[in-house]
C-alpha positions in Angstrom: -41.2 76.4 22.5 -44.5 75.1 21.2 -46.0 71.8 22.4 -48.7 71.7 19.7 -48.9 71.5 15.9 -51.8 71.8 13.5 -51.4 70.3 10.1 -53.8 71.0 7.2 -54.5 68.5 4.4 -55.7 70.2 1.2 -58.0 72.6 3.2 -60.3 69.7 4.2 -59.0 68.3 7.5 -56.9 69.8 10.2 -55.3 67.6 12.7 -54.1 69.1 16.0 -51.5 67.1 17.9 -50.5 68.2 21.4 -48.3 67.2 24.4 -49.3 68.2 27.9 -45.9 69.9 28.5 -42.4 70.3 26.9 -40.2 68.6 29.5 -40.5 65.1 31.1 -38.5 63.1 33.6 -37.2 59.7 32.6 -39.9 57.1 32.9 -42.8 59.6 32.8 -45.5 58.8 30.4 -46.2 61.0 27.4 -49.9 61.0 26.4 -50.5 63.0 23.2 -53.9 64.5 22.3 -55.3 64.4 18.8 -58.2 66.5 17.3 -59.4 66.2 13.7 -61.4 69.2 12.4 -63.3 69.7 9.1 -61.8 72.9 7.7 -63.8 72.8 4.5 -67.3 74.0 3.6 -68.5 70.5 2.9 -69.5 67.6 5.1 -67.3 64.6 4.8 -67.1 61.2 6.5 -64.3 59.8 8.5 -63.7 56.5 10.5 -65.9 56.9 13.5 -64.3 54.0 15.5 -62.2 56.8 17.2 -59.0 54.9 17.6 -56.2 57.3 18.5 -53.9 58.1 15.5 -50.3 56.8 15.6 -47.3 58.8 16.6 -43.6 58.5 16.4 -40.8 59.7 18.6 -37.3 60.5 17.3 -34.0 61.2 19.1 -31.9 64.3 18.4 -30.2 62.6 15.5 -33.5 61.8 13.8 -33.5 58.1 14.6 -37.0 56.7 15.3 -37.0 55.3 18.8 -40.8 54.6 19.1 -43.8 54.2 16.8 -47.2 53.6 18.3 -49.4 50.9 16.8 -52.9 51.6 15.5 -55.6 49.5 17.1 -57.7 49.6 13.9 -56.5 46.6 12.0 -59.4 46.4 9.5 -60.8 48.7 6.8 -63.9 50.5 8.1 -67.4 49.5 7.0 -70.0 52.1 5.9 -71.6 51.7 9.3 -68.3 52.8 11.0 -68.2 56.2 9.3 -69.1 59.4 11.1 -70.2 62.6 9.3 -68.0 65.5 10.1 -69.8 68.8 9.3 -67.9 72.0 8.4 -66.1 73.5 11.4 -66.9 70.5 13.6 -64.2 68.4 15.2 -63.6 64.9 16.6 -61.6 64.7 19.8 -59.9 61.3 19.9 -59.4 59.4 23.2 -56.1 60.1 24.7 -53.4 58.0 23.0 -51.7 55.2 24.9 -48.8 56.6 26.7 -45.1 55.8 26.3 -42.2 56.6 28.6 -38.8 57.7 27.4 -36.1 56.5 29.9 -33.0 58.1 28.5 -32.4 61.9 29.1 -32.1 64.0 26.0 -33.8 66.0 23.3 -36.6 64.4 21.3 -39.4 65.1 18.8 -42.8 63.6 18.6 -45.1 63.7 15.5 -48.7 62.6 15.0 -49.7 60.5 12.0 -53.4 59.9 11.1 -54.1 57.4 8.3 -57.6 56.8 7.1 -58.4 54.3 4.3 -61.5 54.2 2.3 -64.0 51.4 3.2 -64.4 48.4 1.1 -67.9 49.4 -0.1 -68.4 52.6 -2.1 -69.4 55.6 0.1 -70.0 59.2 -1.0 -68.2 62.2 0.6 -65.4 60.2 2.2 -62.2 61.7 3.3 -59.2 59.3 3.0 -55.6 60.2 3.4 -52.6 60.6 5.6 -51.9 63.6 7.9 -48.6 64.1 9.5 -47.9 66.9 11.9 -44.6 68.8 12.1 -42.3 67.4 14.8 -42.9 68.8 18.2 -39.7 69.1 20.4 -39.6 67.9 24.0 -36.9 67.0 26.5 -36.3 64.3 29.1 -34.2 65.2 32.1 -33.8 64.8 35.8 -34.3 61.8 38.0 -36.1 58.7 36.8 -39.7 58.4 37.8 -40.7 55.1 39.4 
């Protein structure tokens, strides 16, 4: 089973989303890792405030049981933007962890949303990237 997914958005940005392992015990924290890479031949700008992208966890039936919140509550200003050269990547700080307490099969999926700043800026990448769901399980004795 894979614990990582890379999603490509129109050959510009690749977002890798990764779990540390494929099985957790109840109460153990999941801390997904995100990497955004410029897969094009052109430099573009992204939000440089480096807040971890959001993620969602679904149970076996597809019901959403958790959605992380973005810490970025405002549109970026031009000064917040970072140039991302071709082939270069941004590694986001580790996402805030969440623990799943109930044993079972789950999926987790990364969601990166970037809005254009209020002022006009050239070479901006704005859009939404969603990774494919990554399966993981929760089993065993609860971790305290």
